[in-house]
C-alpha positions in Angstrom: 7.8 36.5 4.0 6.5 32.9 3.7 4.3 30.8 1.5 0.7 30.3 2.8 0.6 26.6 3.6 -3.2 26.7 4.0 -3.6 27.9 0.4 -1.2 25.4 -1.1 -2.7 22.5 0.9 -6.3 23.4 -0.1 -5.2 23.9 -3.7 -3.2 20.8 -4.3 -5.1 18.2 -2.4 -8.4 18.2 -4.4 -6.5 18.0 -7.7 -4.1 15.2 -7.0 -4.9 11.7 -8.1 -4.2 8.7 -5.8 -1.2 7.7 -7.8 0.5 11.1 -7.3 4.0 11.7 -5.9 4.8 15.3 -4.7 8.3 16.7 -4.3 8.5 19.8 -2.2 11.8 21.4 -3.0 13.3 24.6 -1.4 16.6 25.9 0.0 17.7 25.3 3.5 15.8 27.4 6.2 13.1 28.4 3.8 10.1 27.0 5.8 9.4 23.8 3.8 9.1 21.7 7.0 6.2 23.8 8.3 4.5 23.5 4.9 5.0 19.7 4.9 3.3 19.5 8.4 0.3 21.4 7.1 0.0 19.1 4.1 0.4 16.1 6.4 -2.5 17.4 8.6 -4.8 17.2 5.5 -4.7 13.5 6.0 -3.7 12.7 2.4 0.1 12.5 2.8 3.0 10.5 4.2 6.3 12.3 4.6 9.5 11.0 3.0 12.7 13.0 4.0 14.9 14.0 1.1 17.8 15.2 3.3 21.2 13.5 3.3 22.0 14.7 6.8 18.7 13.6 8.5 19.6 10.0 7.8 22.1 10.0 10.7 21.2 9.0 14.2 22.4 11.3 17.0 22.9 14.3 14.6 20.0 16.4 15.6 21.0 20.0 16.4 23.2 20.7 13.4 20.7 19.1 11.0 17.7 21.0 12.3 16.0 17.6 12.6 12.5 17.6 14.0 12.5 16.8 17.6 11.0 13.6 19.1 7.6 15.1 19.7 7.4 16.4 16.1 8.5 13.1 14.7 5.9 11.3 16.7 3.2 13.8 15.5 4.6 14.0 11.9 6.3 10.7 11.1 9.1 10.9 8.5 10.5 8.1 6.5 14.3 8.0 6.0 15.2 9.8 9.2 17.6 8.3 11.8 18.3 5.2 9.6 22.1 4.9 9.9 25.0 5.7 12.3 27.3 8.7 11.6 30.2 6.4 10.6 28.1 4.7 7.9 27.5 5.8 4.3 24.3 6.1 2.4 24.5 6.3 -1.4 22.2 8.1 -3.8 21.4 4.7 -5.3 20.4 3.4 -1.8 18.2 6.4 -1.4 16.4 5.9 -4.7 15.8 2.2 -3.9 14.4 3.1 -0.5 12.1 5.8 -2.0 10.8 3.4 -4.7 9.8 1.0 -2.0 8.3 3.7 0.2 6.2 5.2 -2.6 4.6 1.9 -3.3 3.9 1.5 0.4 2.3 5.0 0.7 0.1 4.3 -2.3 -0.9 0.9 -0.8 -1.9 2.8 2.4 -4.0 5.2 0.3 -1.7 8.1 0.9 0.2 10.4 -1.4 4.0 10.4 -0.8 5.3 13.9 0.0 9.0 14.1 -0.5 10.4 17.0 1.4 13.9 18.2 2.0 16.9 20.1 0.5 19.3 17.5 -0.9 18.9 18.5 -4.6 21.2 15.7 -5.8 18.6 13.2 -4.4 15.8 15.0 -6.3 17.7 15.0 -9.5 18.3 11.3 -9.1 14.5 10.8 -8.7 13.4 13.1 -11.4 16.2 12.9 -14.0 17.6 9.4 -13.2 20.8 7.7 -12.2 23.4 6.3 -14.5 23.8 2.5 -13.9 27.1 2.9 -11.9 27.5 -0.2 -9.7 27.8 0.2 -5.9 31.3 -0.1 -4.6 32.3 -3.5 -3.1 33.2 -3.2 0.6 36.6 -4.7 0.0 37.4 -2.3 -2.8 36.2 0.6 -0.7 38.4 -0.4 2.2 41.4 -0.8 -0.1 40.9 2.7 -1.6 40.4 4.3 1.8 43.6 2.7 3.0 45.4 4.0 0.0 44.0 7.5 0.6 45.1 7.4 4.2 48.6 6.2 3.3 49.4 8.5 0.4 46.8 11.2 0.4 44.0 12.2 -2.0 46.6 13.5 -4.4 47.8 10.0 -5.1 44.3 8.9 -6.0 43.7 12.0 -8.2 47.0 11.3 -10.1 45.9 7.7 -10.6 42.5 8.8 -11.9 44.3 11.0 -14.5 45.8 7.8 -15.9 42.7 5.7 -16.1 39.9 8.2 -16.5 41.0 11.5 -18.0 37.5 12.8 -18.4 36.7 12.5 -14.6 40.2 13.8 -13.8 39.6 17.0 -15.7 36.0 17.4 -14.4 36.8 16.9 -10.7 38.6 19.3 -8.4 41.8 17.8 -6.9 40.4 18.3 -3.4 37.0 16.6 -4.1 37.8 13.6 -1.9 34.4 11.9 -2.1 34.0 11.9 -5.9 37.7 11.1 -6.6 37.5 8.2 -4.2 34.3 6.9 -5.8 35.7 7.2 -9.3 38.8 5.2 -8.3 36.6 2.6 -6.6 34.5 2.1 -9.7 37.5 1.7 -12.0 39.2 -0.8 -9.7 36.0 -2.8 -9.4 34.9 -2.8 -13.0 37.8 -1.8 -15.2 35.5 0.8 -16.7 35.9 4.5 -16.0 33.0 6.0 -14.1 32.7 8.6 -16.9 31.8 5.8 -19.3 29.2 4.5 -16.8 27.8 8.0 -16.5 27.2 8.3 -20.3 24.8 5.3 -20.3 21.1 6.0 -20.4 19.4 7.0 -17.2 16.3 5.7 -15.6 14.3 7.7 -13.1 11.5 6.9 -10.8 9.6 9.9 -12.1 9.4 8.1 -15.5 7.1 5.5 -14.0 4.0 5.6 -16.3 1.8 4.4 -13.4 2.6 7.4 -11.2 1.9 11.1 -11.6 4.9 13.1 -10.3 4.8 16.8 -9.3 8.0 18.8 -8.7 7.2 21.9 -6.7 10.1 24.4 -6.4 10.0 27.4 -4.1 12.9 29.8 -4.4 12.4 32.7 -1.8 14.0 36.1 -1.8 17.7 35.6 -0.9 18.0 38.4 1.6 15.0 37.0 3.5 16.6 33.5 3.3 19.9 34.8 4.6 18.2 36.3 7.6 16.5 32.9 8.2 19.8 31.1 7.9 21.4 33.4 10.5 18.4 32.8 12.9 18.6 29.1 12.4 22.4 29.0 13.1 21.9 31.2 16.2 19.4 28.6 17.5 21.9 25.7 16.8 24.6 27.4 18.8 22.3 28.0 21.7 20.9 24.5 21.6 24.4 23.0 21.8 25.8 22.1 18.4 29.4 22.1 19.8 28.3 19.8 22.6 26.6 17.5 20.1 29.7 17.1 18.0 31.8 16.4 21.1 29.3 13.7 22.1 29.5 12.2 18.6 33.3 12.0 18.9 33.0 10.4 22.3 30.6 7.7 21.1 31.6 6.9 17.5 34.9 6.0 15.8 34.6 8.9 13.4 37.1 10.3 10.9 37.0 13.8 9.3 36.5 12.2 5.8 33.2 10.6 6.6 30.1 12.1 4.8 28.5 12.8 8.2 31.5 14.9 9.3 31.4 16.9 6.1 27.9 18.2 6.8 27.7 22.0 7.1 28.1 23.0 10.7 29.7 19.8 11.8 32.7 20.4 9.7 33.2 23.9 11.2 32.8 22.6 14.7 35.4 19.9 14.1 37.9 22.5 12.9 37.2 24.6 16.0 37.8 21.7 18.3 41.1 21.0 16.6 42.2 24.6 16.8 41.4 24.7 20.5 43.1 21.4 21.1 40.0 19.9 22.7 40.8 16.7 24.8 38.0 14.7 23.0 40.6 13.7 20.4 42.5 11.7 23.0 39.7 9.1 22.9 41.3 5.8 22.1 38.9 5.0 19.3 39.8 8.2 17.4 42.8 8.9 15.2 43.9 12.3 16.4 46.4 12.8 13.6 43.7 12.4 11.0 41.7 15.3 12.4 44.7 17.5 12.8 46.0 16.8 9.4 42.6 17.5 7.9 42.5 21.0 9.2 46.3 21.7 9.1 45.9 23.9 6.0 42.4 25.1 6.5 42.6 28.6 5.2 39.5 30.3 3.9 39.3 31.3 0.2 39.5 34.9 -0.7 35.8 35.2 -1.2 35.1 33.4 2.1 37.6 35.8 3.8 35.9 38.9 2.4 32.4 37.7 3.4 33.6 36.7 6.9 35.2 40.1 7.4 31.7 41.7 6.9 29.9 39.5 9.4 28.8 41.0 12.6 30.5 39.7 15.7 28.1 37.3 17.4 26.9 38.1 20.9 26.5 34.4 21.7 30.2 33.5 21.5 31.0 33.3 25.1 27.5 33.0 26.5 26.7 29.7 24.8 30.2 28.3 24.3 31.8 28.3 27.7 35.1 26.7 26.4 35.9 30.0 24.7 37.5 31.7 27.7 40.9 32.6 26.5 41.2 35.2 23.8 42.6 32.8 21.2 39.8 30.3 21.9 37.2 33.1 21.6 38.7 34.1 18.2 38.5 30.5 17.0 34.9 30.3 18.2 34.0 33.4 16.2 35.7 32.1 13.2 33.8 28.8 13.5 30.5 30.7 13.6 31.4 32.9 10.6 32.6 29.9 8.6 29.4 28.0 9.4 27.3 31.0 8.3 29.3 31.3 5.1 29.1 27.6 4.3 25.3 27.5 4.9 24.9 30.5 2.5 27.0 28.7 -0.1 24.8 25.6 0.4 21.7 27.7 -0.3 23.4 29.1 -3.4 24.1 25.6 -4.7 20.5 24.6 -3.9 19.2 27.5 -6.0 21.4 26.3 -8.9 20.1 22.8 -8.6 16.5 24.0 -8.4 17.0 25.9 -11.7 18.4 22.8 -13.2 15.4 20.7 -12.1 13.1 23.3 -13.7 14.9 22.8 -17.0 14.3 19.1 -17.2 13.0 18.3 -20.6 9.6 16.6 -20.7 8.2 17.2 -24.2 5.1 15.1 -23.6 4.1 16.8 -20.4 1.4 19.5 -20.4 1.4 22.8 -18.5 2.2 22.6 -14.8 -0.7 22.6 -12.4 -0.2 25.8 -10.5 2.8 26.8 -12.5 3.8 30.4 -11.7 6.5 32.4 -13.5 7.2 36.1 -13.8 5.1 36.2 -17.0 2.5 33.6 -16.4 0.0 32.9 -13.6 -2.4 30.5 -15.2 -3.8 27.4 -13.6 -4.6 24.2 -15.4 -6.6 21.7 -13.4 -5.9 18.0 -13.7 -9.3 17.4 -15.4 -8.1 19.6 -18.2 -5.0 17.5 -19.1 -5.1 15.2 -22.1 -4.4 11.5 -21.7 -1.0 12.2 -23.3 -0.2 14.8 -20.7 -1.3 12.7 -17.7 1.3 10.7 -15.7 4.1 12.9 -16.8 6.5 14.9 -14.7 4.7 18.2 -14.0 7.0 21.0 -12.8 5.8 23.8 -10.5 8.1 26.8 -10.5 7.7 29.8 -8.3 10.1 32.5 -9.4 9.7 34.5 -6.2 8.1 33.9 -2.9 6.1 37.1 -3.3 4.5 35.8 -6.5 3.7 32.5 -4.9 2.0 34.2 -1.9 0.1 36.8 -4.0 -1.3 34.1 -6.3 -2.0 31.3 -3.8 -3.5 33.2 -0.9 
């Protein structure tokens, strides 16, 4: 079950003005890359990646990154721009996209933003609060504090200086707790106060026409696609890729790159099997072992993993799993990666519904908007001046409806 890219390409292209910006949003493994390639082949588009994992160099297998030949044929902006030990903030992403949109329009192309990082899309469509970037010295100070005393110390401190954020965040949300502490130490203003200030979004630009196209396919179909993609990743060497990353970069388990789905589960597997890669002099072995010392699955995760079929690729594609205990750790890794990817897709559905609820009182009907109760098209020539250059939302409630209508 998939959306007809031919139909969407032929439908969208004639109706889009030169100042258009198109966001192609869909869950992981849903087929949006193939659709993006079809739109690129029409000659009207440049591709901008909206994926927080594709920004990292040397992380290819686990991110399902297009291979070198595909990237040469279908160039993507914002792919392979930083090393795995670096960070890339949402604000940096928005600034880069703003620059790239202008560049695409100057080249006579329509920017096609494609990917599955929904937080990035929300920042573009709904806006960012004016929270300042963390100073490098403050970031280093907070990281050292976290390493010395643990994330619980930062969380307790946050409770004293920002009760709102303390109540909102989970005690184990290392990334957001760390960021909140950094902001307070740098500005003496709680991050919750910053977040209450008015937002500004690129999609509010009156000189651009933004389209948000959300495709939410049938979940059982998507779950099958996810399993197939993970099977390919194991066969193509995701474990070997993570080992290579550890050999070549001074990584830590708390880095955003190492929290990516798939990579996190492989790291845990390597710890459980006492892989010698952690003896590398540039790695802090204790950090990795401490990070996974209490890595027990939640009750829901355990129940789902218990129902997963034992994979036939365990020993075929992961030769390290020779002993029975290593084979069990290998199977647990695969099950956890499958569960984590399904959970990612679930969160992406939630974000997509949130995007579709963005208020835009001045905007007219969506071009090609499809819902369970409405399948009407409004062409761009039919929009009033008031309705033009507003965020236009395209919502497909099921993949079947999108296919039946667009084919």
